[in-house]
Each structure stands twice: as C-alpha cells, then as structure tokens.
C-alpha positions in Angstrom: 108.8 205.6 61.0 109.7 206.7 57.5 109.6 210.4 58.5 111.9 209.8 61.6 114.4 207.9 59.4 114.3 210.6 56.7 115.1 213.2 59.4 118.0 211.1 60.8 121.6 211.5 59.5 123.0 208.8 57.2 125.1 207.5 60.1 122.1 207.3 62.5 120.2 205.3 59.8 123.1 202.9 59.6 123.2 202.4 63.4 119.4 201.9 63.4 119.5 199.3 60.6 122.3 197.5 62.3 120.3 197.3 65.5 117.3 195.8 63.7 119.5 193.3 61.8 121.2 192.3 65.0 118.0 191.5 66.8 116.8 189.5 63.8 120.1 187.7 63.5 120.2 186.8 67.2 116.6 185.5 66.9 117.6 183.4 63.9 120.7 182.1 65.6 118.6 181.0 68.5 116.3 178.8 66.3 116.7 175.1 66.5 119.6 174.1 64.3 117.4 172.4 61.7 115.5 175.7 61.2 118.6 177.9 60.7 119.6 178.9 57.2 123.3 178.5 56.2 123.0 181.7 54.1 121.7 183.7 57.0 124.4 182.4 59.4 127.0 183.2 56.8 126.1 186.9 56.9 127.2 187.2 60.6 130.7 188.4 59.6 129.1 191.0 57.4 126.8 192.2 60.2 129.8 192.4 62.6 131.6 194.6 60.1 128.6 196.8 59.6 128.5 197.3 63.4 132.2 198.3 63.5 131.7 200.7 60.6 128.6 202.4 62.0 130.3 202.9 65.3 133.4 204.6 63.8 135.9 202.2 62.3 136.3 203.2 58.6 138.7 200.3 58.0 135.8 197.9 57.6 134.3 199.8 54.6 136.2 197.4 52.3 134.9 194.3 54.1 131.3 195.5 53.9 131.8 196.4 50.2 133.3 192.9 49.6 130.5 191.2 51.5 127.8 192.9 49.4 129.7 192.2 46.2 129.8 188.5 47.0 126.1 188.5 47.6 125.3 190.5 44.4 127.4 188.0 42.4 125.7 185.0 43.9 122.7 183.0 43.0 120.9 184.5 46.0 120.7 187.9 44.4 117.8 187.9 42.0 114.4 189.4 41.6 112.4 186.2 40.8 111.4 184.5 44.0 109.7 181.8 42.1 112.9 180.6 40.4 116.0 181.4 42.5 116.8 180.6 46.1 114.8 182.7 48.6 117.4 182.7 51.4 118.1 186.4 51.1 114.4 187.1 51.8 114.5 185.6 55.2 114.1 188.4 57.8 117.6 188.3 59.3 119.3 188.0 55.9 117.3 190.8 54.3 117.8 193.1 57.3 121.6 192.4 57.4 121.9 193.1 53.7 119.9 196.3 54.1 122.0 197.4 57.1 125.1 197.0 55.0 123.6 199.1 52.2 122.5 201.7 54.8 126.0 201.9 56.1 127.6 202.3 52.7 125.1 204.6 51.1 123.1 206.2 54.0 119.8 206.2 52.1 116.6 206.3 54.0 115.1 203.4 52.0 117.6 200.8 53.2 116.9 201.7 56.9 113.2 201.6 56.2 113.5 198.2 54.5 115.5 196.8 57.4 112.8 198.1 59.8 110.1 196.3 57.7 111.9 193.0 58.0 111.3 193.2 61.8 107.6 193.4 61.2 107.6 190.5 58.7 104.8 188.0 59.4 107.3 185.3 60.3 109.0 187.4 62.9 105.8 188.9 64.3 104.4 185.3 64.8 107.6 184.5 66.7 107.3 187.6 68.9 103.6 187.0 69.5 104.1 183.3 70.4 107.2 183.8 72.5 105.4 183.8 75.8 102.2 181.9 74.9 100.8 179.1 77.0 98.8 176.3 75.6 95.4 177.5 74.4 96.4 181.1 74.0 96.2 182.7 70.5 98.8 184.7 68.6 98.2 188.4 68.9 100.3 189.7 66.0 98.7 193.2 66.3 100.2 193.6 69.8 103.5 192.2 68.5 103.5 194.7 65.7 102.7 197.6 68.0 105.4 196.5 70.5 108.0 196.2 67.6 107.1 199.7 66.3 107.4 201.2 69.8 110.8 199.4 70.2 112.0 200.9 66.9 110.9 204.4 68.0 112.8 204.0 71.3 115.8 202.8 69.4 115.7 206.0 67.2 115.4 208.1 70.4 118.5 206.4 71.9 120.4 206.9 68.6 119.3 210.6 68.3 120.8 211.3 71.7 124.2 210.5 70.2 123.6 212.2 66.8 126.4 214.7 67.2 129.0 211.9 67.7 127.5 209.7 65.1 127.2 212.3 62.4 130.7 211.6 60.9 131.2 208.0 62.3 131.6 206.7 58.8 134.9 208.7 58.5 136.2 207.4 61.8 135.9 208.1 65.5 138.5 208.1 68.3 138.9 204.6 69.7 137.5 205.6 73.1 134.4 207.1 71.6 133.8 203.9 69.5 134.2 201.8 72.6 131.8 203.9 74.5 129.2 203.8 71.7 129.5 200.0 71.5 128.3 199.9 75.1 125.8 202.7 74.9 124.3 201.7 71.5 125.2 198.2 70.3 124.3 196.5 73.6 120.8 198.0 74.0 120.0 198.0 70.3 120.9 194.3 70.1 118.8 193.2 73.0 115.8 191.1 72.1 113.9 192.5 75.1 
C-alpha cells in the first residue's frame, strides 16, 4: 500500500485519504447515538471541505487550514494518550484529520496513516461482525484482507483519473469537479 501511495500524485493521495475518512465517518455516524463521539461528528464539516478541495475547489483551502488549526489549538491535540482526551484517536477522527493534512501537504505519510485507520482493530471488528449470525466468530483476518483489497481498488479508480486530478488543488472547471464527484466521491464513500 505504501509503495502505491508513494507513486501517486499528492492530489491522488488526498482523494484516497478522503475516501477512507468518508467510509469511517459514515460508519461512525451510523453507530447508535450513545456510541457516537461529539468530537468525531464535529469533524464532518472539515471532511466535507476536504472533499471539495481534493475534487477541485481551491476556495476551501482556508476552511481546511482553519479546521486543522482549531484542532491543533484544542485539548484534543496532544501526544500523551494517558493524560489528554483520546477522541482524536478514534478511527473516523484520525482518518479525517489525516485526510485534511494529505489535502494540504500531499505527503505520502498522511495518506498511509488514513489508510491504517481503516484497518484499526475497532473498525476491523465492526467489518468482521457486520454480517455475523449468532454463534459465528469474528474473522478479522478476512476483514483485513477485504479492506486492503478495497483500498487497492480505490487507488486503481483514482489512478484512472490521475491526469485530471494532478492539479486539482489549484482548481478544476466546475463541470469536471461535478463529474469527479460522481465518478470518485460516490464510489469511494460507499461502505460496500
């Protein structure tokens, strides 16, 4: 996965990270209300701005910058999981923050870190248990393989549009952005 992301353009990495974050955010939003985290739900506007940016609207650059600055100045941004709140470590939160960084900076690491959030133990257990019947056991190995295959398919889909995405950060024609929303955001966001 790392080699594929390294070979991708910064714009492609941003789209990939946004897709991973969207699937995790949708999963989180579908949890029972008492299991949802306010911090995670509060990142939805940031993720929506990231989507707009990676698909060619440079006007959202400031909104993404502002969203990350708010996070970095908050109590949620720390490196001591034992002392501070751990909300930013929840898979959807972490993937969204990494997608925002991937959009702004294009670094491979941020896309890789978003990818890894989708193979987090908590999310793999959800994937493995999604269709279980009573008495079945969790097969997190199968869930891991399925998620990695999904991510490779996502990268293939994105690569097919690499020429258009290469300079998306600087803006795309409105009709191109609208078409990419249908061709990329919709399938990359699907939880199937």
